[in-house]
C-alpha positions in Angstrom: -16.7 -9.7 24.5 -14.9 -7.8 26.8 -15.2 -4.0 27.7 -15.0 -2.8 24.7 -17.7 -0.9 23.2 -20.4 -3.0 21.5 -19.9 -3.1 17.8 -23.2 -1.7 15.2 -26.3 -3.9 15.8 -26.6 -4.2 12.2 -23.0 -4.6 10.2 -22.9 -3.0 6.3 -22.6 -6.6 5.1 -22.6 -9.7 6.2 -19.2 -12.4 7.6 -19.5 -14.4 5.1 -19.1 -17.8 6.4 -18.0 -21.6 3.9 -15.6 -24.2 4.2 -14.6 -24.0 0.2 -12.9 -20.6 -0.4 -13.3 -16.9 0.2 -11.4 -14.5 -1.3 -11.7 -10.3 0.2 -10.6 -7.5 -2.2 -10.8 -3.7 -2.8 -12.6 -4.4 -6.3 -15.3 -6.5 -7.4 -14.4 -7.8 -10.3 -10.9 -8.7 -8.6 -12.4 -10.6 -5.9 -15.0 -12.7 -8.5 -12.2 -13.3 -10.9 -9.8 -14.7 -8.0 -13.6 -16.8 -6.7 -13.8 -18.1 -9.7 -10.4 -19.7 -9.9 -11.0 -21.5 -6.6 -14.5 -22.5 -8.0 -12.3 -24.1 -10.6 -9.7 -26.0 -8.5 -7.2 -23.8 -8.5 -5.6 -22.9 -4.6 -5.3 -19.9 -3.1 -2.1 -18.8 -5.1 -3.5 -19.1 -8.7 -6.5 -17.2 -7.4 -4.3 -14.4 -5.8 -2.4 -13.8 -9.1 -5.0 -14.2 -11.5 -7.1 -11.3 -9.5 -3.8 -9.2 -8.6 -3.2 -8.8 -12.3 -7.4 -8.2 -12.6 -6.9 -5.0 -10.1 -4.0 -3.5 -12.6 -6.7 -2.9 -14.8 -9.8 -2.6 -13.3 -8.4 -0.2 -10.3 -5.4 1.6 -13.0 -5.9 4.7 -11.0 -4.5 2.7 -7.4 -1.7 0.4 -8.7 0.1 -0.8 -12.2 2.0 -3.7 -13.8 5.2 -0.8 -13.2 4.4 -1.0 -9.7 5.3 -3.0 -6.4 3.9 -5.5 -3.8 4.4 -7.3 -1.0 2.6 -10.7 0.2 2.4 -12.5 3.3 1.3 -16.2 2.8 2.0 -19.6 4.2 0.8 -22.8 2.6 -1.2 -25.7 3.5 2.4 -27.5 3.7 3.8 -25.2 6.9 0.9 -23.7 8.2 3.3 -22.7 11.0 6.0 -20.7 8.4 4.9 -17.6 7.3 7.0 -16.5 4.5 7.0 -12.6 2.9 6.8 -12.6 -1.0 9.2 -9.7 -1.8 7.5 -7.7 -5.2 9.8 -4.3 -4.1 12.1 -3.4 -6.7 15.4 -1.7 -5.5 16.6 1.9 -6.3 18.1 1.7 -10.0 21.8 2.1 -10.6 21.6 5.8 -11.7 19.8 6.6 -8.8 22.4 8.7 -6.8 22.0 10.9 -3.9 24.7 13.7 -6.2 22.9 12.9 -9.4 19.5 14.0 -7.6 20.9 16.9 -6.3 22.3 17.8 -9.3 19.4 18.3 -10.9 18.3 21.0 -8.2 16.2 18.7 -6.2 16.2 18.6 -2.0 13.5 15.7 -1.9 12.9 12.8 -4.6 10.1 14.0 -6.4 6.4 12.5 -5.7 5.7 12.4 -9.8 7.6 11.4 -12.4 10.2 8.6 -13.9 13.1 9.9 -10.9 10.7 8.9 -8.3 10.7 4.7 -10.0 12.0 1.8 -8.1 12.5 -0.9 -10.3 8.8 -2.6 -11.3 8.8 -5.7 -9.2 5.0 -6.4 -9.1 4.8 -9.0 -12.2 7.9 -10.4 -11.5 6.9 -11.6 -7.8 3.5 -12.6 -9.0 4.6 -14.7 -11.5 7.6 -16.2 -8.5 4.4 -17.1 -6.0 2.1 -19.2 -9.3 5.2 -20.8 -10.4 6.4 -22.3 -7.2 2.3 -22.6 -4.8 0.3 -22.4 -7.8 -1.0 -25.2 -9.9 -2.1 -23.7 -13.1 -0.8 -22.3 -16.1 0.1 -18.9 -16.5 -2.6 -18.4 -19.4 -5.6 -19.7 -17.9 -4.4 -17.2 -15.1 -3.7 -13.7 -16.9 -6.8 -14.7 -19.3 -9.0 -12.9 -16.9 -6.8 -9.6 -17.1 -5.9 -10.1 -20.3 -10.2 -10.3 -21.2 -10.9 -7.2 -19.0 -7.9 -5.0 -21.1 -9.1 -6.2 -24.4 -12.7 -6.4 -24.1 -13.1 -3.9 -21.6 -14.5 -2.8 -18.3 -16.7 -0.6 -16.7 -14.2 2.8 -15.4 -14.7 3.6 -11.9 -16.2 6.9 -11.0 -12.9 7.6 -8.9 -11.5 6.8 -12.1 -12.8 9.6 -14.0 -12.2 11.6 -11.1 -8.4 11.0 -11.2 -8.8 11.6 -15.1 -10.3 14.8 -14.5 -7.9 16.4 -12.3 -4.5 15.5 -14.3 -6.5 16.3 -17.4 -3.8 19.3 -17.7 -1.0 17.6 -17.1 -1.5 15.0 -19.5 -2.8 17.2 -21.8 0.4 19.8 -21.5 3.1 17.5 -20.4 2.7 14.1 -20.6 1.2 13.7 -24.4 1.5 9.6 -24.0 -0.7 9.5 -21.2 -3.5 11.6 -22.8 -3.4 9.6 -25.4 -3.9 6.3 -23.5 -6.5 7.8 -21.1 -8.4 10.5 -23.2 -9.7 9.7 -25.9 -10.7 12.3 -28.0 -9.1 14.8 -25.4 -11.8 14.2 -22.9 -12.2 12.1 -19.4 -14.3 9.5 -20.2 -17.7 9.4 -18.1 -17.6 6.7 -15.1 -19.2 3.6 -16.0 -18.0 3.7 -20.0 -16.4 0.9 -20.9 -12.5 1.1 -21.0 -9.8 -1.0 -22.5 -6.2 -1.3 -22.7 -5.2 -3.3 -25.7 -1.1 -2.5 -25.4 -1.4 -4.4 -22.0 -3.7 -6.8 -23.4 -1.0 -7.5 -26.2 2.1 -7.8 -23.4 0.2 -10.2 -21.6 -0.1 -12.5 -24.5 3.3 -12.0 -25.7 4.8 -13.5 -22.5 2.4 -15.4 -22.1 3.6 -17.1 -25.3 7.5 -16.8 -24.6 6.8 -19.7 -22.4 5.1 -21.5 -24.7 7.5 -24.3 -25.6 8.7 -25.0 -22.5 8.9 -28.5 -21.2 7.8 -28.0 -17.9 4.9 -25.6 -15.9 8.0 -23.8 -14.3 10.2 -23.5 -16.9 7.7 -21.7 -19.0 6.9 -19.1 -16.1 10.4 -18.7 -16.1 10.6 -17.8 -19.7 7.4 -15.9 -19.1 9.4 -13.7 -16.5 12.8 -13.4 -18.6 10.4 -11.8 -21.4 8.5 -9.4 -19.2 12.8 -8.0 -18.6 13.5 -7.9 -21.6 10.4 -6.4 -23.4 9.4 -3.6 -20.8 13.4 -2.8 -20.1 14.0 -1.6 -23.0 10.7 0.3 -23.9 11.4 2.2 -20.4 15.0 2.7 -20.8 14.2 4.5 -24.4 10.9 6.5 -23.2 12.7 8.2 -19.6 15.8 9.6 -21.6 13.5 12.2 -22.6 12.7 15.2 -20.2 9.7 15.0 -18.6 7.2 17.2 -15.8 7.6 16.1 -12.2 6.7 16.9 -9.1 8.9 19.4 -8.5 7.8 21.5 -11.4 10.7 20.8 -13.3 11.4 18.5 -16.3 14.0 15.6 -15.8 15.1 12.5 -17.5 15.0 9.4 -15.6 17.1 6.9 -14.8 16.0 3.9 -15.0 17.9 1.6 -17.6 16.9 -2.0 -19.0 19.8 -3.4 -17.0 18.3 -2.4 -14.1 15.1 -3.9 -14.6 16.9 -7.5 -16.4 18.6 -7.2 -12.5 15.7 -8.0 -10.7 14.2 -11.2 -8.9 11.4 -11.4 -7.0 12.3 -13.1 -3.6 11.1 -14.7 -0.2 11.8 -13.7 2.7 10.8 -15.4 6.1 8.5 -13.3 7.7 9.2 -10.4 11.1 6.6 -11.7 14.0 6.1 -11.3 17.7 3.2 -12.8 19.6 0.2 -10.6 21.1 -2.3 -11.9 23.7 -1.7 -15.8 22.6 -1.4 -14.8 18.8 1.6 -14.6 16.4 1.1 -11.8 14.1 3.6 -12.2 11.0 4.9 -8.7 9.0 7.8 -7.9 6.8 10.9 -6.7 7.5 12.6 -3.7 8.2 12.8 -2.3 4.8 8.5 -2.3 4.6 7.1 -0.6 8.1 5.1 -3.8 8.9 7.4 -4.0 12.3 5.7 -0.6 13.3 3.0 -2.6 14.0 4.4 -5.2 15.9 6.6 -2.6 17.9 3.0 -1.0 18.5 1.0 -4.5 19.6 4.1 -5.0 22.4 3.7 -1.3 23.4 0.3 -1.9 23.7 0.4 -4.8 25.5 1.4 -4.0 28.3 -2.3 -2.2 29.3 -5.7 -3.1 30.1 -8.2 -4.4 27.9 -10.1 -0.8 28.8 -7.0 0.9 27.5 -7.2 -1.0 24.0 -10.7 0.0 22.7 -10.0 2.3 19.8 -13.8 3.9 20.1 -13.3 5.0 23.7 -11.5 8.4 24.8 -8.9 6.3 26.5 -8.4 3.6 24.4 -8.2 6.1 21.3 -5.4 8.7 22.9 -3.7 4.9 24.7 -3.5 4.0 20.5 -2.3 7.2 18.9 0.4 7.8 21.3 1.6 4.1 20.6 1.5 4.3 16.9 3.3 7.9 17.3 6.2 6.6 19.4 6.3 2.8 17.2 6.9 5.6 14.0 9.2 7.8 15.2 11.1 4.8 15.3 10.3 3.9 12.0 11.2 6.8 10.7 15.1 6.8 12.5 15.6 3.3 12.1 14.4 1.3 9.2 15.7 0.5 6.1 16.8 -2.1 3.8 20.6 -2.0 4.9 23.2 -3.8 3.5 24.1 -5.7 6.5 21.8 -6.1 9.4 21.7 -2.4 10.6 18.6 -2.2 11.7 18.6 -3.6 15.1 14.9 -4.8 15.5 15.2 -7.6 17.5 16.0 -5.5 20.2 13.2 -2.7 18.9 10.9 -5.6 19.1 11.5 -6.8 22.8 9.6 -6.6 25.3 12.6 -4.7 27.4 12.3 -2.1 24.6 8.6 -2.0 25.0 8.2 -1.2 28.3 10.5 1.6 28.2 8.0 2.7 25.2 4.7 2.3 27.0 6.4 4.1 29.9 6.6 7.0 27.4 2.8 7.2 26.8 1.5 9.8 29.2 -2.4 11.3 29.5 -1.7 14.1 27.1 -1.1 13.7 23.8 2.9 14.5 22.2 3.7 17.2 19.9 7.3 15.8 19.5 9.1 13.2 17.4 10.1 10.8 20.1 12.9 7.6 18.5 14.0 5.2 21.1 17.9 4.8 22.2 19.8 1.2 21.3 22.3 0.0 23.3 25.6 0.6 22.1 24.2 2.2 19.1 24.2 5.9 18.0 20.4 7.1 17.6 20.2 8.9 14.0 19.8 12.3 13.6 15.2 12.7 12.9 14.6 13.1 9.4 13.7 16.6 8.4 10.3 17.3 9.9 8.4 20.7 7.7 4.8 21.6 8.5 4.5 22.9 4.5 6.1 22.2 2.0 7.5 25.6 -0.1 8.4 25.0 -3.6 9.6 27.7 -6.3 7.7 26.0 -9.0 5.4 28.6 -10.8 1.5 28.4 -10.5 0.2 25.6 -12.8 3.8 24.1 -13.4 2.9 21.1 -11.0 1.1 18.1 -12.1 -2.5 18.3 -11.3 -1.6 21.6 -8.9 -2.1 24.9 -10.5 -0.8 27.0 -7.3 2.2 25.2 -7.3 1.2 22.7 -4.1 0.9 18.9 -4.0 1.8 17.0 -7.0 -0.3 14.2 -8.5 0.8 11.3 -8.1 2.3 10.7 -4.7 1.3 9.5 -1.8 -1.6 6.4 -1.5 -3.7 8.2 0.7 -7.2 7.7 0.4 -9.3 10.2 1.7 -9.2 14.0 1.8 -7.9 15.9 5.3 -7.9 19.2 5.5 -4.9 20.1 7.8 -2.3 21.4 5.3 -0.6 18.1 6.5 -0.2 15.1 3.3 0.8 12.5 5.7 -3.2 12.6 5.8 -4.6 10.8 2.3 -6.3 12.2 0.2 -8.1 9.9 -3.3 -10.5 12.4 -4.1 -10.1 15.7 -6.6 -9.0 19.0 -4.1 -10.9 21.8 -5.2 -9.5 25.2 -5.6 -11.1 28.9 -5.4 -9.6 29.6 -8.7 -10.0 26.6 -10.7 -13.4 25.7 -11.9 -12.7 22.4 -12.5 -10.9 19.2 -11.1 -7.5 20.9 -11.1 -6.2 20.2 -7.8 -3.9 17.7 -6.0 -4.7 14.0 -6.4 -3.1 10.7 -5.2 -2.4 8.2 -5.8 -4.2 4.8 -3.6 -3.3 1.1 -3.2 -4.9 -2.4 -3.9 -5.6 -5.5 -1.8 -6.0 -9.2 -1.7 -7.0 -11.8 0.6 -7.2 -15.6 -0.1 -7.5 -18.6 1.5 -8.8 -22.1 0.0 -10.4 -24.9 1.9 -6.6 -26.7 2.2 -5.3 -24.0 4.7 -3.4 -22.0 2.1 -4.0 -18.6 2.8 -2.3 -15.0 1.9 -2.5 -11.3 1.6 -0.9 -9.1 -0.9 -0.9 -5.4 -1.4 0.0 -4.1 -5.0 0.3 -0.7 -5.4 2.6 2.1 -7.3 2.1 2.7 -11.2 -1.1 3.9 -11.1 -1.7 5.9 -13.8 -0.7 9.7 -12.7 2.4 8.7 -11.0 4.6 9.1 -14.5 4.1 8.9 -18.4 2.4 6.5 -19.9 5.2 4.1 -21.5 4.5 3.5 -25.2 4.2 0.2 -25.8 3.3 -1.3 -22.7 0.0 0.4 -22.0 1.7 1.5 -18.1 3.7 3.6 -16.5 6.2 2.9 -13.8 5.7 3.7 -9.8 7.1 6.4 -7.1 8.4 4.4 -4.5 11.7 6.0 -4.3 9.8 8.8 -2.9 10.4 6.8 0.3 13.9 7.3 0.1 15.9 10.9 1.6 18.2 12.4 -0.2 20.2 12.5 3.2 23.5 9.9 3.6 23.1 9.5 6.7 19.2 8.2 6.9 18.7 4.5 7.4 16.6 5.0 4.5 18.7 7.0 2.4 18.4 7.0 -1.5 21.4 4.1 -2.1 21.6 2.5 -6.4 20.5 -1.1 -5.2 18.6 -0.8 -2.1 15.0 -1.1 -1.5 13.2 1.8 -0.5 11.1 1.5 2.9 7.9 0.5 1.4 4.9 1.4 3.1 3.0 -1.8 1.4 2.4 -4.1 4.8 -0.1 -6.8 4.1 -0.5 -9.2 7.7 -1.0 -12.7 8.4 -1.7 -13.9 12.0 -1.7 -17.5 13.5 -2.4 -19.2 16.6 -0.9 -22.2 18.2 0.9 -22.6 14.6 -1.7 -22.1 12.4 -3.2 -19.4 10.2 -6.5 -17.4 11.2 -6.8 -14.1 9.6 -4.7 -12.8 6.5 -5.8 -8.9 6.3 -5.0 -5.9 4.8 -5.4 -2.2 3.8 -4.4 0.5 1.4 -3.4 3.6 3.0 0.2 4.5 2.5 1.4 5.5 6.0 -2.0 4.3 7.6 -2.2 1.0 6.5 -1.4 -0.9 9.5 -3.0 2.0 11.8 -6.1 1.3 10.3 -5.3 -2.3 10.5 -4.5 -2.1 13.8 -8.0 -0.7 14.6 -9.2 -4.3 13.6 -6.6 -6.5 15.3 -7.6 -5.0 18.2 -11.5 -5.3 18.4 -11.0 -8.7 16.8 -8.1 -10.0 19.4 -9.0 -8.6 22.3 -12.8 -7.2 21.9 -14.1 -10.3 20.1 -15.7 -8.6 16.9 -15.8 -10.5 14.1 -14.0 -8.9 10.9 -16.5 -8.0 9.7 -17.9 -5.4 12.9 -14.6 -4.6 12.8 -13.8 -3.1 9.4 -17.3 -1.7 9.9 -16.2 0.2 13.1 -15.2 3.8 13.4 -11.1 4.4 12.3 -9.2 6.8 13.2 -5.2 7.6 12.4 -2.0 9.8 13.7 -0.1 12.3 11.5 2.3 12.9 13.9 5.1 12.1 12.3 6.5 12.9 8.5 4.8 11.6 6.0 6.6 9.0 3.9 5.6 10.5 0.5 6.4 13.6 -1.2 6.8 16.6 0.1 7.2 14.5 3.5 5.0 16.7 5.2 4.0 16.2 9.6 1.0 17.3 11.9 3.0 17.3 15.2 -0.2 16.1 17.3 -2.5 15.7 14.7 -5.1 12.9 14.9 -7.9 12.6 11.8 -11.1 10.4 12.8 -14.4 9.0 11.5 -17.0 12.0 12.8 -18.5 8.6 14.5 -16.0 8.1 17.0 -18.4 10.6 18.4 -18.7 14.1 19.7 -17.5 13.6 23.4 -14.9 11.2 22.6 -13.6 13.5 19.9 -13.8 16.8 21.7 -12.6 14.7 25.3 -9.1 14.3 22.6 -9.0 17.4 21.9 -8.8 18.0 25.6 -5.7 16.0 25.3 -4.0 18.1 23.5 -5.0 16.3 20.2 -4.8 18.0 16.6 -7.7 16.6 15.5 -9.5 16.5 11.9 -13.0 14.7 11.2 -12.7 12.6 8.2 -16.4 12.3 7.9 -18.6 9.7 8.8 -17.1 6.8 6.7 -13.8 7.9 5.3 -11.1 6.0 7.1 -9.8 2.6 6.0 -10.1 0.0 3.4 -9.9 -3.2 5.0 -10.4 -6.9 3.4 -10.3 -10.1 5.7 -10.0 -13.4 5.5 -10.6 -15.8 8.4 -9.8 -19.7 9.2 -10.8 -21.7 12.2 -8.2 -24.2 12.2 -10.6 -26.8 14.4 -13.2 -26.6 12.1 -11.7 -25.3 8.8 -14.2 -23.1 8.7 -13.5 -19.6 6.3 -14.6 -16.5 6.5 -14.3 -13.0 4.5 -14.8 -9.7 5.3 -14.7 -6.1 2.8 -15.3 -2.9 3.4 -17.8 -0.8 2.7 -16.4 3.0 2.0 -16.0 3.6 -1.2 -18.7 1.4 -2.6 -15.7 -0.8 -4.3 -14.4 -3.7 -2.1 -16.2 -6.8 -1.9 -15.8 -10.4 -0.2 -17.0 -13.4 -1.6 -16.9 -17.0 -1.2 -18.8 -20.3 0.3 
């Protein structure tokens, strides 16, 4: 143990240990399903796919089949070669800046079909199963089909989300009302709910491959059937205008051809070294490299400056994150060529330049760096609030024309007025007798490691039930990932047909001496990597166990433009758990941080699995916040 603040004497949950297989996820049913696959001889990839499809069913307010995902994994055959599973679909062919401006928009809406990228999650999971799994598709999907057809207990948070958007569903999204409001009412928490349309769709997809000669051919036939059925249903449905987050009614632009043209893929992971470990993330089409840049900035500080539980450590971590996120918002995107200077942005040379900017006081500026020989792109629009002309009650879930349903990926409510911070529960308003305030979608996560050494970390998201109207015949809706893009041709994240929006989904894999040792991740939109950074510092530098690191007090900055509509920020903003302590919080305020207290147990939704290459000992840990995530294994 270093000089870090000692962890709490008692963990909320045990650090699981074993040699057979381990799973951690954001819902206990998904964890149990994935572990059941391991118990029946499946590998980590079979288990992760089974668990992911269950997440579509049991966490519908957090993700869905119409959304997206990213994963990072290694195989037992190539343990030192981390790969990224790309389940992030691109912007449709009709998603042009000109079209959105012609609709009277200055931002991509946070909900409604205009915000939908091409769904990528399902195809990505099936690709992973084909190439690295061992089970037949029917067996893998049986868990999700069972819960969709026979039912599962409705989470309290799903009921809360439905309460917040019930008016929207009744007045503007009738297909969602028919699906989620039986007899016109919100189901009570614990009610057994079903999704027979989705179960039928999965059965049909499996049946499409039943006559194939090989397992791989069967999965490819299933992928083709998915594209055909989903594409036809989506194109027909979104052609009718419906309510969006801006308060207007718009038709979508996504077509069957867009869906037919997408195939998930793999990429080499982007990596840096930190204190002898290799950390693997997505490329610059995701926010993952911002975590890598933060680690490189922090690597040059003494251990005492890296403890997030102290004034110095919390300040240093927040200031380093601001610098990395500023570069994310100016430099990152999905270019047609190698336009993102990522090699330089992650270099030792550049980290030293950025490190020198970390001062004693909190910065209230957005400070991207310069790249030699390149013109630094203009800053994005910086708004501390977003005014809309939508009349009261016309926005999804917002009686006063405020934030809208289905936008964002946050996980706790903050009161700064900034939507960079996260929200999961409905917001009460003084003039509202019921939950009619803003809700936000969130994200799921799953990690799996098996006894052979396969390891995968994946973050499914998007397509939550409140993101857009339910598509008839499918049992789910589209996602809203295009709200990551800007209606600004000069931005590296400009809305461009065929390009991926810069996703916030950012799972992590950690290696040591060419072997995987940790897979981790978290929901939380812009906060995902910020919370993972705290885990990495406490485990890799502070000597915490994974469960101790997950339990420890969390914090993040909101001093950057949020990735989600309406793209506002809080200059100098810092959101902290109260358990950080009054003295530390007061000291941060003394340094100029604009602090919001989130409560004792509010920030972070991390899970993790581990492996010791020397002994084969496996581990798992999960988040206690929200009483939903769970780890299992033996």
